[in-house]
N, C-alpha and C positions, 0 to 999 in steps of 0.2 A: 402370241402375245401382242396385242395392239398397242402402238406408241401413242402418246398423248397428242392431242391435235395440234398443239404449240410446237411439236417438232417434226410435222408433216411437211417441211420444207427447208431449204438451205438456210443455215445459219452458223455464225462463228463458234468454234469450239470456245469453251469456257478458258479464258486466259488470253486468247488471241485478241489483237485489236479488230474491232468492227470496221468494215469498209461502207463508205456511203453509197456504193452502186446498188442498183435493184437486183432482185433476183431474176436469173436468166431462165427462159422457156426451154425446156427439152425438147428435141426432135422427136417426131414420132417414129416407132421401130419399124412401120410398114414403108417408109419412104425408100426412094431409090437411093442406093450407096452413092451413085455418081452425083445425084443431086446434093447428097449430104455433104460429099467432099466439096463440091463447088462452093456450097454455102459456107462451110467452115473456112476456107481460104479468103472469102470476101469479108467475112467478119475480122477475121486476124488482122488484115490491111487497115481496115477502118478503125479498128481499136488502136493500132500502132500510131496511126496519124493524130488521133485524139490524144494519145498519152503524152506525145512530143509537144502539143500545143499547150497543155496544161504545165508541163515541166518549166516551159520558158517563163510564163506569166508568174510561176510560183518562185523562180529564182530572182526575178525581177522585183517581185514583191519585197523579198528578203532583203535584197541590197537597199532598197529604199528604206526599209526600217532600221539598219544598221547605220545607215548614213544619218539619219535623223537623229538616232542615239548619240552618235559621237558629237554631232553639232551641238545637242543639249548640253551634254557633259562639258563641252569647250565653253560654253555661255555660262554655265553656273560657276566654272572656276574664276572665269573673267570677272564675273559680277561679284563674287566673294572677296577678291583680292582689291576690287575698287572701294569696298565699303569701309568706314572707319571703325576701329574696333573700340567702341565705348562701351563702359560698364553700364549695366542697368541700374536704375534707382530702388533701393530697397524699400519694402513695404513697410506699414506700421506694425508693431507687435499686437498680437491679439489680446484682449482683456481676459484676465484669469476667471474661470467659472468657480463660483462659491456655492456652498450648500448650509442652509442654517435650519436647525430644528427647534421647535418651542412646544412644551407640554401644554395639554389642552384638558381643561377641567370639564367635567360630565356637564352636558347641555342637552338642547334639544335635537342637536346633530350627532353628537357622540355621547350617548346616554351613560357609557361607561368611561368616559375621557379618551384621552388618544394624543396625538402629536400633529403639528402642522409642519410640513417640509417645504421651505423656500429656496428656490434655485434662481441664479442671476449672474449677471457679469460685474466684476468689481470696477466699474467706470472710473472712480477717483483713487483707486489703487491703494486704498488704506486698509485692506485685509479683513475689511467688515461688509458683510452683506446688508445694505441698507434698504429701508423700505422702498425708495425710489428705483432702487437697482434690481428688485425682484421682477422676474419674467415669468417665473412659473410657481404655483402653489399646489402642492398634494396633501391632503388631509387623510390621516390614517387613525382609525377608531379602534380602541380595545374591544375586544369580544366580552360578552357577559361573563361574569364571574361564575365559576363552576360551584356546584354543591360542595359543601364541607365534607371531608371525609370522616369517617368514624374516629372517635377518640382512642388514643391508644391506651394500652394497659398502664396502670400505675406501676411506676419502678419500684423496686425493693428499697426499703428504708435503710438509709446510711448508718454507719456506727456513731454511736453517741460520742461527741467531742470531749476532750478533757479539758475542765475549767481551768483558767489561769488565776492567780491569786497574787495579791501584794499586801505585805504586812510591814509596819514600821516598829522600830525599836529605838528607845532613847539611849545615847551614850554618855555615860557618867563622865564628870570632870575628872581628869587624870588618866584617862583611858590612853593605851598605847597609840592606838589609831588616831584618837582626836584628844590632845591633852587638855583642851578646853571644853571638852564635851561636845555633842552634835546629835546627829540622828542617821540611823542605817534604816535604808530602804531595800527590802528583799522581794524578790518576784520569782515565780515559778509555776509549776502545774500540779493541781489537785489530782495526783494519780489515783489516790483510794477514795476519792470524792467524799471526804469526811469534813470538808469546808474548814480544813487546818492546814496550813502551810508548814509542813513538817521540814526538819533540816535536811533530809534526803532529797525534797522535792524542790529545794531552792535552786535556781538556774543562775540567777544573777543578784549581785549586791552592789548597792551604792551607798556611799557614806558622804554626809553633808557635816562638815565640821565646823564648829563655831570658830569665830577669829580670835587671835592671840591678842593678849593684853599687850599694850606698847611697854618699851623698856623705860625703867624708871628714871625719872627726872629730878629735878629738885623739887622739894616739897612745896606745894603751894597752898592756898587757903582752902581750908576743908569747905566742901560744898555740901548741900542738902543730900540726904541719902537717895540714891537712884532707885528707880522702880525696877523690879525683876522682868525679864524677858519671859514670854510665855508662848508655847506651841500647843496648838490645839488641833487633834486629829478627828475627823469625821468622815462618814460614808457619802459619796457623791448622790445627787438625786437620781432615783431610779430611772426617770424618763431619759436621763442624758447617759449614764454609765451604769452598766449591771456590776461591774467589778473594778473597783477602783479606790482611791483615797484622796481627801481634801486635806490639805495641811496649811493652817493659818498662823502667820508668825506675827507677834505683836508685843507691846510693853504695856505692863499693867499700871499705867500712869493716869487713869482716869480721864482721858481725853474725851472731849464732846461730853455726852451724856452719861458715860462710863463712871463707875465707882473704882477709885484708886486703891491699890494695894488689897484687893479683896480675892486675889488669887484667881479671878476668873477673867477669860479674855472676852471682853465685849466687843461689839461690832466696830464700836468708834476706835478702839484700841488696835485693831489689825493694821499692820504695816504692809504685810506681803501675803499673798496666798499662792499655793501650789498645787494646781488641779492635776491628778494623775489618773489615767484609765488605761486598763490592760488590753482594750479593743478599740475600735473606731467607736466614736459617739453613736448612741442608738437613732436608728430611723427605721420607719416601716409601718406595718399594720398594727394598730393597736386595739382593734374592736373586731369582733366577728358575731354581732348580735344574733343573726340568724345563720346558724353554721352551715357552710357550704356556699354554693354560688348564689343563694338567694340574697337579695338585698337586704341589708340591716338598716338602710336609711333610704329615704325617698323625698319627693318634693313636699310633702306634709311633716316630714319627720326628718329634719336636718339641722336643728338648732344646736349650738354647743358653746360653751364659754370656760376659757382656762383661768381659774382663780390663781392668780400669781402669788398671792400671800399664803396659800395652802399647797401649792403646786398640785392641784387636782383639776380634772376636766370633768364638768357637768354638761351631760348632753342627752338629746332625745335619741332614741334607739329602738327597734322592733325585733324581737327574737322569735316572732311567729306563734309564740304561746301566749304572752302577756298582752300583746299589741304593742303599740308605740308608747313609751313609758320612760321614766326618767333613770339615767345610768351614770355612773362615776367611774373615774379611773385615774389612776396615778400616772398616766402616760405610758404603759405598758399593756401587753395584751393579757398577761396573767393578772394584772390587778384591776382589770375591768369588770364591773358587776352592776346588778340592777340595784339602785339605790331605793326606788319605790315604785310599787305599783299603785299610781294614784287612782286609776279608774279599773277596778277589779272586772268589771264586765265590758269593757271596750277600751279604746285608745283614748288616752289623756292629751296626747300630740302636745307635749311641753314646747312652748315657745312657737307655736305654730302662727300665731297673729302678730306677736311682738318681739319674738326673738328671746334671746338671753342676755340680760343687762347686768354687769358686774358693777358692784358698789363696794369700795374699800373704806372702811371707817375704822380709825384705831388700830390698824393691821388686822383686823377680823373681816375677810372678805365674805361677801355673800352674793347670790344670783337672783335677780327677780325675773320671772317668766309668767305666761299666761298658761293655763292648764284646765282641763274639764274632768272633774272627778266622777261625772256621770250621775250627780246628784244636784249639784249647785250651779250648773252650768259652767262657762269659760269665766274664771276669775284670775286674780293676780295671787301668785304663789312666791315664795321666797325659800331658798335653800342655802345652806353653809356646807354642804357636802356631807353631811350626816343625815340619817333617817329621822333622828329626833329633832334635828334642825330644819326640817322642810315641812312647810305648812302653808295653808291658805290664809291669806291675810285681807281678803275682801269677801263679802256677801252681799250682794246687791240683786235685787230682782228675784229673790227665793232661787226656784229652779231654773230661772233663765240667765242667759248670759249677763255678766256684770261688766263685760268688755265688748269692744266691736273689733272687727277687722281693721278698721281705721284708727285704732287706739294708738297713741304715741307715748314714749317714756323717754325721760332724760335725767341724769344727775344733777342734784342741785341741793346746797346747803345740808351736806352729810346725809342725804337721803335720795329719794328719786320722786319726779313728778310725773304722773301719768293721767290719761284721759279715761273716763269710763263710758258705760252706755247710757248715763244720766246726763251727759253732756257737761261732767263736772270735772275740774282740775283737783287731782288727789295728791298729796304728799305723804311719803312713808320712809321710815328708817329700818323697816322689818318688824319693828316693835310697836310704833305708834303709827296709825294710820288715819289721816284727817283730810277735810278739804284744804286745799292749797291756802285759801285766804285766812284760815283758821289755825295755819302752823305754829307750832309752840315757840319758834323764834322770832316771831312777831310780838311786839309789846301788846298788852292788853288795849292800850289807848289806840294803837294803830289797827288793831282787830275792830274796833268799833267804827273807824273811819272806812277801812276796806268793806265792812258789812253794808255800807251806803254806796261808795263808790264802785265797788266790783259786783254789785248785787245783779245787774244786768249782763254780765259776761259769761258766755258760754261756750261750750266746745262746738267747733265747726268740723264736718267730715274731713276737711283739708287742713286741720290745725297742725301747726308744727312747733317744735320748741328749740330754743337756741340758748343754753346757758353761758353766762359770763362772769368775769371776776365782781362786777359791780350788781349784778342782777340776772333775772331771767326775761328773755325777749320771747314773746310767743304771739301767734296769730289766733284770733278768736272772734266770734259774734258777738253782737251787742244789738239790742232792739233799736238804738238810735243811729249807729254808724254801720250796721252790717258788718261784714267780715274784714277786720283791718288789724293793724299791727298795734301791741301792746308791750309794756315793759314795766317789770315790779321789781323794785330795788330789793337789796338784802335786807332793809330795814322795814319794807312794805310800802314804800312810796310807788303809786301807781301812774303812769303816763300812758295816755292812748293818742293814736294819730288817725285823722280822718283824710286819707289820701284820695279817696273817690267820693265826691259830694253826692253823686248820682247813684251810686250803689257801692257794693262791696268792691275793694281794691284787689281782692284775691292774691294776697302776698304768699310767696313761696320760697324764694331763695333769699338768704341773709348772710352778711358777714360782717365783722368789725375788723376795721384796719386803721390803726392809730385812734384818731379823735373822729373817725368816720364810721358811722352806722348806715350800711347800704342794704337796701332791700329791692328785689324785682317785685313790681305790682302794676296795676293798671289804673290809668288817671280818669278814665271814662270817655277820652276822646282820642287819644294816640296810642292805644293798645299797651302792651306790657313794656315798661321802660324802667331804667334804674332811678332810685330816689334815695336821697340822704335824709335821714331822720336826726332831727335835732331834739336834746332832750328838754327842750321847753315845750315840746309838743307841736313844733313846726316842721316843715319838710321842704326840700328843694328837688325838683325834677331834674335829672342830670343828662338825660339822653332823648333821642327823638328818632329812633330807628323806624324805617319804612321799608316796604318792598320795592325793589328795583323796577319790577314790572308796572306796576300802578300806583305806586305813592301810598299804598294804604299801609296801616301799621304792620311792624314785624311780628311774626309769631313764634312761639316755642323759645321764648329768650329764657336762657338758662335753665333749659328743661333737662339737660343731661349732666352738664358739668356744675351748674349753679354758679356761685361766684367764688374765684380762687384768687388770692392776692399773691403777686410777686412783685417786689420793689414798690413803685407807686401805681401799679397797673392792675386794674381787676380783669382777670380773663374769664370770659364766659361764651357760651354758645349761642346763636340766633339764627333764625331762619328769614333771610331777607331776599333770597333767590331760589330758583330751582325747587327740589324736592327735600333737600337735606340742609340741616343746620351747618354754619360755617364758624370759624373761629374769629371771636371780636375780643377787643381790649378796650378799657376805659382808663385813661390817665387821670388821676386824682389831683396831679399838680396843674395840667393843662385844661383839664375839664373836657378833652377831647375823646370822642369814641371813635375807633377805627377797626376796619376788617383787617385782621392779621394775617390772613392766608385764604386765598380762594381755592387752594388746591386740597386743603385739609376739609374733609367732609364728615358729617356725623360724628363729631368729636365727643368721647365719653358715652357712646350710645350703648356699649354692652357693659363696660366696668366702671364708668365714672372717671373720677380724677383725683390724683394726690399731687401734694407739693413736697419737693425734695431739691436740695442744692439750688435754691432759688428759681426753679423751674417748676411748671405744672406738666405733669405727665398723664397720658390718657390714651385710649386705643381710638383709632381714626381709620379713615379710607381715604385714599389719594387715587389721582388718575392712573398712577401704574402699579398700584397695588391693592389688594383686598384690605381686609382688617389687620393692622399692624399698629406698632406702639410710635406715639407722637409726642412732641413736648413743645412748651413755648415758654420763653422768658419774658413774655410781655411785648416783643417787638416783631416787626414782620421778617427780619432777617433771622430772627432766633425762634422762629415757628416753623417746624419741619419734622419730617419723619425720623425717629431715632434709631430704630432696628426693624429689620425685616425677618421676622422668625422664618417665613415661607417665602423664598425668593420668587418673583414673578407675580402672577395674578392670583395664585393660590391664597386663601385667607389662613390666619394664624388663629383666628377666633378667640382672641384674648377674653377671658372669662372673669378674671379678678386681678387687682393691682393692690399691693400693700407695700408698707415700709416697715423694715425692723433693722436697728442698728446702723441707721443712715445707708440701708442697702435697699434697692428695689427688687421685689420679688413679683413674679408674674407666672400665672397659670395660662399657659398658651400652647397651641399645637404647632411646633416648629420641627425643624430639621437638624439633624447632627450627622455630620459627615456625609451629606446628601442623602439620608435616610430619614423618613418621616417618623418623628418620635412619638406621635399622638399628644394627648393633652397630658402635660405633666409641669414640674415646678421649674422655672428658670431665674436666674438672677442676672441683673444687668449691672455692669461696671459703669457708673456715671461719669467716670474719667475717661476711659477708653471707648466707651458706647460699646462694647462688645458683651453679647450675652452668652451663658453657658448653662447648660442643663444641669440642676444639681440633684434632682431626684425624679426617677421614673418608676411609679408603682407598678407598671407591667412592661418590663424591658422586652426586647425581641422585636424583630422585624414584622411589620404588619399588626403589631398589638397597640391598643389605644385603651388607656386607662379611663378615658373620660373624665378627667379629674375635674371637680366643681361643676359637675353636672347638677349635683345638689349642694346646697350651701356654698360657702365661700372660704376665704382664709381667715383662720383665728391664729392670731400672732402675739407673741411675746419676745421679750429680749433673748430668751434662749431655747425657744421651742415653737414650732409652727405646725398647725393641724389642717387638714382638709380631707375632703371625702374623694375616694377614688376606688377603683375596680382594677384589682391585681389579676383578674382572670380565674381565680380560684374561690374568693370569699365574697364576690359580689360588691356593691358599693358600701364601703365601710371606712373608717376613719383610720388615716395614716399620719404619721409624725415625721418631722425632720428638723435638725438643730442648725441655725445659722451660725453657731459657736465653731462648727466644723471648718468655717472660713477664717476663723480668727487664731491667734496664738495663745489664748486662754487656757487651753488643755495641752497637757504632755500625754502622747499616746504611747505607751509602754510596749 
């Protein structure tokens, strides 16, 4: 076997130290042995001499190195001892690194929303990462929402619950339990469902005893005979309580308009009332016009009105068979029914143009609304909540519309005034319908005068009506003064103003505050301004608002809020800079107009404004928030954001604001415990400025009922209605009672 060529020479064995000497040449085997011997001896002597020389040099070199090492060590020790042992100066503490995250709404960068992450040093050591301290920003975007999964199977029906009941029983005089009589209240469960609370079903009894007659004293002068005490028992309204009792206590003394000693407890004779319900007051869905998820109400079919005097709701509704027609309800789901199919061949869409307007006359309520019966076009109708009391009261233009989309309506003089397609003002009480200036409450002599003075007054497309105690204010067109303001008194005296001698003044916003009648109109030179109307037909211009950029006349004055009075200040909106209106006030005492806030933008743009507790409340936008709730008391310091339903730059999208029982109700998209609630009903405590959600039609994370997408809040003292989607029935009518926040009811 042949060795590798790398091994064909002398080399150290693995593990041995390699020498630096070269490989030696081997002598030839043919050479003379003597020569070979001489050669070896000479080489050995030469090698010994060389080894001795190298050893001497190596020893000398090692000695020198050791000497130098000792010298260096000695110098180091001496140098260390000679130095002062001073402490070093401590360095400054490093800044704490902070991280802040902020939610991000959907935009062109993050189409599904996301979050911004900010990193920086806390230079001012306040524990807050401020904008100037941010050194790094990272944006994280949410991914697109996945497709909805299939709907789960419907769960099994639950067992029918057992109804609770309340019964009362009068206790006679001399009873052991109540010596002087009283009342026993029994409550229990109707186990056999026969609507009778039997003795074995009673779970609790409460006894209310009449007071004891005082001890006998000395006989006094005989007085007149006292009136007997009366107790009246009645069932509660179905829309509030499905099972309960109302007990009214009083004296048959003929107080007020009542008749004394007739054995009947009249309203004026009632001294105390006890309201008892066996369950929480009703709230929730009261209509399902189109059964299932299909909407029963939409943008053309969303009018409704609660007739307080009769406790019934009259509304539009579509069941998918009859079209959008007229419905009636006692405020419960089981009581909601079709009142009249006004247009058998299509949609009558009640209240589509003018809404539904309530008129209360001698405790007999009725609702006026527009509707199309498919034959006579869109005309004025009236209903008292019954089919026989629902009828058309106008017939203009034959088969053409007698009303227009711009028609207006307002209550006045125990009836309503509305405008028609013939540009006329009409008055009606549901029975009599005539031209306004021929109304029966004007004397015949005054009607003769009006035939002349009001002959050229006609309806304008922008006409508005403002009733007052002394008469009706209205805007109308004339052949001589164009579109101007007018006033007709309760007795028929007509006054007209010519605010703009060049053309119509185009009045739109009007309010009465004390002796001041203020309107927003155009003077022909300075754009839209505030003017005072004097009852002698004269006027005074109060403001001269201009654009800050070029001095031109201000625009959009009173466009969203109109004129709202608080104290001696009229609050309104006006555009004097930028692209949004801001908040302004005019002081009627000092006659000074002032911008109340530059931070409050677009006041009242979505929901308008209401007045409560001496403040004007409205939706607004601020530099630090999207749409939220603001207020103003007419001062610069008292004009600010009141509550933020959606913290940060997310919008609460306020859709309606209303007042009931001195409480502020708001439809808004807010947050509860950090979770988005969607659009639902909120109430604001105007003392603490804290809002709470009182009714969510579609509870659950991620559910949005989209309340008031159609229609708005319909409110009364004891019930509130609005349109919402509960996820099962589509957009339908829901109810909630503000009485749940009071102590008027005892929940048993």
